[in-house]
C-alpha positions in Angstrom: 13.3 4.6 -44.6 9.9 3.0 -44.4 7.4 5.2 -42.6 6.1 2.3 -40.6 9.6 1.5 -39.3 10.0 5.1 -38.3 6.6 5.1 -36.6 7.4 1.9 -34.7 10.7 3.3 -33.5 9.2 6.6 -32.4 6.4 4.7 -30.5 9.0 2.5 -28.8 11.0 5.6 -27.7 7.8 7.2 -26.4 6.8 4.1 -24.4 10.2 4.0 -22.8 10.0 7.7 -21.9 6.5 7.3 -20.5 7.7 4.3 -18.5 10.6 6.4 -17.1 8.2 9.2 -16.2 6.0 6.7 -14.2 9.1 5.3 -12.5 10.1 8.8 -11.5 6.6 9.4 -10.2 6.6 6.3 -8.1 9.8 7.3 -6.4 9.0 11.0 -6.0 5.6 10.2 -4.4 7.3 8.7 -1.4 10.5 10.7 -1.5 10.4 12.2 2.0 9.5 8.9 3.6 12.2 7.1 1.6 14.9 9.6 2.7 14.0 9.1 6.3 14.0 5.3 5.9 17.4 5.2 4.1 19.0 7.3 6.9 18.2 4.5 9.4 19.4 1.6 7.3 22.8 0.2 6.6 24.2 1.0 3.2 25.7 -2.5 3.0 22.2 -4.0 3.5 20.8 -1.7 0.9 23.4 -2.6 -1.7 23.0 -6.3 -0.9 19.2 -6.0 -1.3 19.6 -4.1 -4.6 22.0 -6.8 -5.9 19.5 -9.5 -4.9 16.8 -7.7 -6.8 18.9 -7.3 -9.9 19.9 -11.0 -9.8 16.2 -11.9 -9.4 15.3 -9.9 -12.5 18.1 -11.6 -14.5 17.1 -15.1 -13.4 13.4 -14.4 -14.4 14.7 -13.3 -17.8 16.3 -16.7 -18.2 13.0 -18.4 -17.4 11.3 -16.4 -20.2 14.1 -17.2 -22.6 13.7 -20.9 -21.7 10.0 -20.8 -22.6 10.7 -18.8 -25.9 13.3 -21.4 -26.9 10.9 -24.2 -26.1 8.3 -22.7 -28.4 10.9 -22.8 -31.3 12.7 -19.4 -31.1 15.9 -19.7 -29.1 17.7 -16.5 -28.5 21.3 -15.8 -27.2 21.4 -14.6 -23.6 22.5 -11.1 -24.7 19.6 -10.7 -27.1 17.1 -12.0 -24.5 18.6 -9.7 -21.8 18.2 -6.6 -24.1 14.6 -7.4 -25.0 13.5 -8.3 -21.5 15.4 -5.5 -19.7 14.1 -2.7 -21.9 10.5 -4.0 -22.5 9.9 -4.6 -18.8 9.8 -0.8 -18.2 6.4 -1.0 -19.9 5.0 -2.5 -16.7 5.1 1.0 -15.1 2.7 2.3 -17.7 -1.0 1.8 -16.6 -2.7 -1.1 -18.3 -0.2 -3.9 -17.9 -0.1 -4.6 -21.7 2.7 -2.3 -22.7 5.5 -4.6 -21.6 4.0 -7.3 -23.8 3.5 -5.0 -26.8 7.1 -3.7 -26.5 8.5 -7.2 -26.1 6.7 -8.5 -29.2 8.0 -5.6 -31.2 11.6 -6.1 -30.0 11.6 -9.9 -30.7 10.6 -9.1 -34.2 14.1 -7.8 -34.7 15.2 -11.4 -34.3 12.5 -12.7 -36.7 10.5 -14.3 -33.8 6.9 -15.0 -34.8 4.6 -12.8 -32.8 2.6 -15.8 -31.6 5.7 -17.3 -30.0 6.6 -14.0 -28.3 3.0 -13.6 -27.1 2.8 -17.2 -25.9 6.2 -17.2 -24.1 5.3 -13.9 -22.3 1.9 -15.2 -21.1 3.6 -18.5 -20.0 6.2 -16.5 -18.1 3.6 -14.5 -16.3 1.5 -17.6 -15.5 4.6 -19.4 -14.2 5.7 -16.5 -12.0 2.2 -16.1 -10.6 1.7 -19.8 -9.9 5.2 -20.2 -8.4 4.7 -17.0 -6.3 1.5 -18.2 -4.8 3.2 -21.6 -4.2 6.0 -19.9 -2.3 3.5 -17.9 -0.3 1.4 -20.9 0.4 4.4 -22.9 1.7 5.9 -20.2 3.9 3.2 -17.9 5.2 0.7 -20.3 6.9 3.4 -21.3 9.3 4.9 -17.9 9.9 2.1 -15.3 9.6 -1.3 -15.6 11.2 -2.3 -12.4 9.5 -1.6 -13.7 6.0 -3.3 -17.0 6.9 -6.5 -15.2 8.0 -6.7 -12.6 5.2 -5.3 -14.3 2.1 -6.1 -18.0 2.6 -8.3 -17.9 -0.5 -5.2 -17.0 -2.6 -3.2 -19.9 -1.2 -5.9 -22.3 -2.4 -5.2 -21.1 -6.0 -1.6 -22.2 -5.9 -2.0 -25.9 -6.6 -4.6 -25.1 -9.3 -2.3 -22.7 -11.1 0.6 -25.1 -10.9 -1.4 -27.9 -12.4 -2.5 -25.5 -15.1 1.1 -25.2 -16.2 1.1 -28.8 -17.5 2.0 -28.7 -21.2 -1.2 -30.2 -22.4 -3.3 -27.5 -20.7 -0.9 -24.8 -21.8 -1.0 -26.0 -25.4 -4.7 -26.1 -25.4 -5.1 -22.6 -23.8 -2.5 -21.0 -26.1 -4.1 -22.7 -29.1 -7.5 -21.3 -28.2 -6.2 -17.8 -27.7 -4.4 -17.9 -31.1 -7.5 -19.2 -32.8 -9.5 -16.3 -31.4 -6.9 -13.9 -32.7 -7.0 -15.8 -36.0 -3.3 -16.7 -35.9 -1.8 -20.1 -36.8 -1.2 -22.6 -34.0 2.2 -23.0 -32.4 4.4 -25.4 -34.3 6.5 -26.2 -31.2 4.3 -26.8 -28.1 6.2 -26.4 -24.9 7.5 -29.6 -23.5 7.4 -30.9 -19.9 11.2 -30.6 -19.6 11.1 -26.9 -20.8 8.3 -26.2 -18.3 10.2 -27.7 -15.4 13.4 -25.7 -16.4 11.4 -22.5 -16.5 9.8 -23.3 -13.2 13.2 -23.8 -11.7 14.5 -20.4 -12.9 11.3 -18.8 -11.6 11.5 -20.3 -8.2 15.2 -19.3 -8.0 14.0 -15.8 -8.8 11.5 -15.9 -6.0 14.3 -17.0 -3.6 16.4 -14.0 -4.6 13.5 -11.6 -4.1 12.9 -13.3 -0.7 16.6 -12.6 0.2 16.0 -9.0 -0.9 13.1 -8.6 1.4 14.8 -10.4 4.3 17.8 -8.1 4.1 15.6 -5.1 4.4 13.6 -6.7 7.3 16.8 -7.5 9.2 18.1 -3.9 8.6 15.1 -2.4 10.4 15.4 -4.7 13.4 13.6 -7.8 12.4 15.0 -11.1 13.7 14.0 -14.7 14.4 14.6 -18.0 12.7 11.5 -17.8 10.7 12.1 -14.3 9.3 13.7 -15.4 6.0 10.7 -17.6 5.2 8.2 -14.8 6.3 10.0 -12.3 4.1 10.1 -14.6 1.0 6.4 -15.4 1.4 5.4 -11.8 2.1 7.1 -10.5 -1.0 5.7 -13.3 -3.2 2.2 -12.7 -1.9 2.5 -8.9 -2.3 3.8 -9.2 -5.8 0.9 -11.4 -6.9 -1.6 -9.0 -5.2 0.0 -6.1 -7.0 -0.3 -7.9 -10.3 -4.0 -8.7 -9.8 -4.7 -5.0 -9.3 -4.9 -4.3 -13.0 -5.0 -0.5 -12.9 -1.9 0.0 -10.7 1.2 0.4 -12.9 3.8 -2.0 -11.5 1.5 -2.9 -8.7 2.2 0.5 -7.1 0.3 0.9 -3.8 -1.3 -2.6 -3.8 2.1 -4.4 -3.4 3.2 -2.1 -0.6 -0.2 -2.4 1.3 0.0 -6.2 1.2 3.6 -6.3 2.2 3.0 -4.0 5.1 0.0 -6.0 6.4 1.9 -9.3 6.4 5.2 -7.9 7.9 3.8 -5.6 10.5 3.3 -8.2 13.3 6.9 -9.4 12.9 8.7 -6.1 12.8 9.2 -3.1 15.2 6.5 -0.5 15.0 6.4 1.4 11.7 9.2 -0.8 10.3 7.0 -2.7 7.8 6.1 0.5 6.0 9.8 1.4 5.8 10.6 -2.0 4.2 7.7 -1.7 1.7 8.8 1.8 0.6 12.5 1.0 0.4 11.8 -2.2 -1.5 9.8 -0.3 -4.1 12.6 2.3 -4.5 15.3 -0.4 -4.8 13.5 -2.6 -7.2 12.5 0.4 -9.4 16.2 1.3 -9.4 17.0 -2.3 -10.3 14.6 -2.2 -13.3 16.2 1.1 -14.5 19.7 -0.3 -14.0 18.9 -3.5 -15.9 17.2 -1.5 -18.7 20.2 0.8 -18.9 22.7 -2.1 -19.0 20.6 -3.8 -21.6 20.6 -0.7 -23.8 24.3 0.1 -23.3 25.9 -3.4 -23.3 23.9 -5.1 -26.0 23.1 -4.2 -29.6 20.1 -4.9 -31.8 20.7 -7.3 -34.7 21.8 -5.8 -38.0 20.3 -8.4 -40.2 19.0 -11.3 -38.2 17.2 -13.9 -40.2 16.1 -17.5 -40.0 19.7 -18.8 -40.4 21.1 -16.5 -37.8 18.8 -16.9 -34.8 17.5 -20.4 -34.9 14.0 -19.6 -36.1 12.5 -21.6 -38.8 10.1 -19.2 -40.4 9.5 -15.4 -40.8 7.5 -13.5 -38.2 4.0 -12.2 -38.7 1.9 -9.8 -36.9 -0.2 -11.1 -34.0 -3.4 -9.6 -35.4 -4.5 -10.2 -38.9 -3.7 -7.4 -41.3 -0.4 -6.4 -39.7 3.0 -7.2 -41.0 6.4 -7.8 -39.5 8.6 -4.9 -38.6 11.7 -4.8 -40.8 14.7 -3.0 -39.5 16.9 -1.1 -42.0 20.3 -2.6 -42.5 
């Protein structure tokens, strides 16, 4: 077997193990507080919140798959689920680049050119960030004075980021990045129709994560007609804040702090902290369950090629001097 193939496979396994270690650390760090919080919450509410989180992750995967297909490399749902589910564990490793690296390596199994994988992932991140800020900007100014006073400057970015998703701007930006990396330009620039479909999947994902947060808020005594909107906006804002804190793996700490700040005025004393902690534990469990299902229920391709996966040319490394990874038959 080619030494490079062995090295890549070993590196992939090490990244997954490292990600699992950080996942375990994020849960163990708040273990006592989590146990106390879980004792006071309905198991039905917890299971429903976990299910909403898993559904949100799956829907976001469909958004990424839409963008990848729009760039010229359509993948079956099963293949996209396997790649997304396993590679997303990389977000728990400090640096926020390991999910991207793992995803590029795994899409090479399907002969996806690295620039398409790179472009689709960046577009998915930009879409989720822009839509998350839009959800927060629509829901929080009317439901949370705290969020309005502390995070108003983030709300102003929402229309700017949404406008930046226009295909012309996206094509220019990705072309510039690929030129800097000395890679060929994309042959299939993303269309407006593809962009709108990806936005639709992303917004649906935000709705599901909003349901996740609302169920936890209701379980600790929160009520009121505006609670679902507050919960959805609070989680969207907290997620974006966690993403912007580059050194925090998976937004650990930053996301919980922002969620607690926004939810505290609307929940019983101390309940916002409980929601933040339990949400982190449940969504970490959701990531692990999705990754496990992706590993157990799907299989890597045995001999995927241009005729078998819809791609029209062989893959190449994202950086000059690298070559595609070839899996042994």
